[in-house]
C-alpha positions in Angstrom: -100.0 -168.4 27.2 -99.0 -165.4 29.2 -95.5 -164.2 30.1 -95.0 -162.2 33.2 -91.9 -161.2 35.1 -91.3 -162.3 38.6 -92.0 -159.0 40.3 -95.3 -158.6 38.5 -96.2 -162.2 39.4 -95.3 -161.6 43.1 -97.4 -158.4 43.2 -100.4 -160.1 41.6 -100.0 -163.7 42.7 -103.7 -164.4 43.3 -104.8 -163.0 40.0 -102.3 -165.1 38.1 -103.1 -168.2 40.0 -106.8 -167.7 39.3 -106.0 -167.3 35.6 -104.2 -170.6 35.7 -106.9 -172.5 37.5 -110.1 -170.8 36.3 -109.1 -169.9 32.7 -106.8 -172.8 32.0 -104.0 -170.3 31.2 -100.3 -171.3 31.1 -98.0 -168.6 32.5 -94.3 -168.2 31.8 -92.5 -166.5 34.7 -89.5 -164.7 33.2 -86.4 -164.4 35.3 -82.9 -163.1 34.9 -80.4 -165.2 32.9 -83.3 -166.9 31.1 -84.1 -169.1 34.1 -87.8 -169.0 33.3 -90.5 -171.1 35.1 -93.8 -172.3 33.7 -96.9 -172.2 35.9 -99.8 -174.6 35.1 -102.7 -175.9 37.1 -102.5 -179.2 39.0 -105.2 -180.5 36.6 -103.1 -179.7 33.6 -100.0 -181.2 35.2 -101.8 -184.4 36.1 -103.1 -184.7 32.5 -99.6 -184.1 31.1 -98.1 -186.8 33.4 -100.8 -189.2 32.4 -100.2 -188.6 28.7 -96.5 -189.0 29.1 -97.1 -192.3 30.9 -99.6 -193.7 28.4 -97.8 -192.5 25.3 -94.4 -193.5 26.7 -95.3 -197.2 26.5 -95.0 -198.4 22.9 -97.7 -201.0 23.3 -100.2 -198.4 24.6 -99.2 -195.9 21.9 -99.6 -198.5 19.1 -103.0 -199.6 20.6 -104.2 -196.0 20.7 -103.0 -195.3 17.1 -104.7 -198.4 15.8 -108.0 -197.3 17.4 -107.6 -193.8 16.0 -107.0 -195.2 12.5 -110.1 -197.4 12.9 -112.2 -194.5 13.9 -110.9 -192.3 11.1 -111.6 -195.1 8.5 -115.2 -195.6 9.8 -114.5 -198.9 11.3 -116.6 -198.3 14.4 -120.2 -198.9 15.5 -122.6 -196.9 17.7 -124.5 -198.8 20.4 -127.3 -197.8 22.7 -126.4 -197.7 26.4 -128.1 -200.2 28.6 -129.3 -198.7 31.9 -128.8 -200.9 34.9 -130.8 -200.5 38.1 -128.6 -199.5 41.1 -129.7 -202.5 43.2 -128.5 -205.0 40.6 
């Protein structure tokens, strides 16, 4: 995570946007009166929104935690994948 002031961001906008999108960096833009802003990539934002949606539903959360516990306790099995011809 990087912290940069507004003036530095403005003067180097492309560089910082490239860091966010290419290097998966999160940037905090510091402003007067502690009115800071966070810059993340669209990909990171979409992932965050999906996680909030999925984990915000108790049934989904419980289902995921049950699956996680099963995996951690070795209650899982590996299967070979079956390849299907494209014209089927």
